[in-house]
C-alpha positions, 0 to 999 in steps of 0.5 A, a space after each residue: 839881691 840874691 843870684 841862683 846858681 843853676 847845677 851843671 847837668 852831666 851828660 850820662 852815656 847810656 849803658 850798651 843794651 844787653 846782648 840777646 840769648 841768641 847772640 850770647 849763644 852764637 858767641 859761646 859757639 864761635 869761641 868754643 869752636 876756636 878753643 877747640 881748634 886751639 886744643 887739637 893744635 896742642 895735641 898735635 904739637 905733642 904727639 907722644 901724649 896721643 900715642 900714649 893713650 893709644 897704646 893702652 886699649 891696644 894692649 888690652 886687645 892683644 892681652 886679653 884677646 890672645 893671652 887670656 881670652 882662651 880661658 874666658 867664657 862668653 854667653 852663647 859660646 860666642 868668639 871672645 874677641 868679638 865680645 872684648 872689642 865693644 868693651 874696650 871702645 868704651 874702656 878707651 872713652 873712660 881713660 880719656 878722664 885723665 887727659 881732660 883733667 890734667 889739660 884743665 888743670 894745667 890751664 888753671 895753673 898756668 893762668 890760661 883761664 884767667 887770661 881768657 876770663 880777661 879777654 872779650 871771650 864768651 866765658 864758657 868757651 874754654 869749657 866748651 872748647 875743651 869738650 868739642 876737642 875731647 870728642 874729636 879726640 875720641 873719635 880719632 882714638 876709636 878709629 884706632 882701636 877699630 882698626 886694631 880690632 879689625 886686625 885681630 878678627 873683630 867685626 860688626 854683624 849688624 847694619 851700618 846704621 846700627 854700628 853708627 848707633 853704637 858709636 854714637 853712644 860710646 861718644 855720648 858716653 865720653 862726652 858725659 865723662 868729659 865733664 867729669 874730667 873737667 870738674 876734676 881738673 877744675 877742683 885738683 892740681 896737675 900732678 894729682 889728677 892721675 892719682 885721682 882718676 887712674 885709681 878710681 877708673 880701674 876697679 870701674 872697669 874691672 867691675 863691668 861687663 867689659 872683660 867678663 859677663 856678669 852672669 859669670 860673676 858672684 851674685 854681689 859683683 854681678 849686681 854692680 857690674 850689671 848697674 855699672 854705666 860702662 856696662 850699659 854702653 858696652 851691652 848696648 854696643 854689643 847688641 847693635 854691633 850684633 856681637 856675642 855677650 847679651 846674656 842676662 835676664 835682669 832688667 838691667 840687661 834687658 834694657 841696655 839701650 835705654 841705660 846707655 842713654 840715661 847714664 850719660 845724661 845723668 852725669 852731664 846733669 850732675 857734672 856740668 853745673 858742678 864744673 860751670 859753678 867751679 869755673 865761675 868761682 876761680 880767681 875770686 
């Protein structure tokens, strides 16, 4: 007589349902806000770093406004300090690349990124938090430079709405450059970020309309300066602030407002996916 042994059944626990897209977005925003607070708190504990980044644009305002300004030509014979300040605002945004890249590189080197990736935190929260903190920092830096500009005689001649639009375009440029800095911080070591950023940023700012109107440059340099993304935001800010410097009859000079939106969006379209892909491949 044979007996049939029943195969034991194993109870299986159904996998938890996957969160919806809206739930993941809410987690990203919430965790990113917490990360932004972490970055701002760290900055508050190191005011020396913030002071260092304030000093550079203030120094450029004083040196170019008072030492070299008397020898500079401005289109339509405008005042040079009114011409200079919108450019200094933009220059402040691009020099923030160094702080963004260094902060991200330090987080990677010290294992902070791996620590957060092992915690129940939205994976993109670290990058989102960094971009939000950099925007807050950019607004603070710009406020200081605006006060400095007002003290040396700069003012805007347009409406308050136009001035707000100019500030919005400058912050849009900073947002796009933040993703460039995040990507640099993810691919470089902390002690090499400065070696990459500053030798790159200096010629980009020099070959723009920040200090000199492109129409006074040689033909080749004029073309480079007119199509420089920094020149587009600078020219758009001058237009909205109603400050002098709207010289030039080329397509780039006449469509600065359009280019001031297109260039930052193009930078985000390139560097946001590069940064996210590099971040996802860390520690694999």
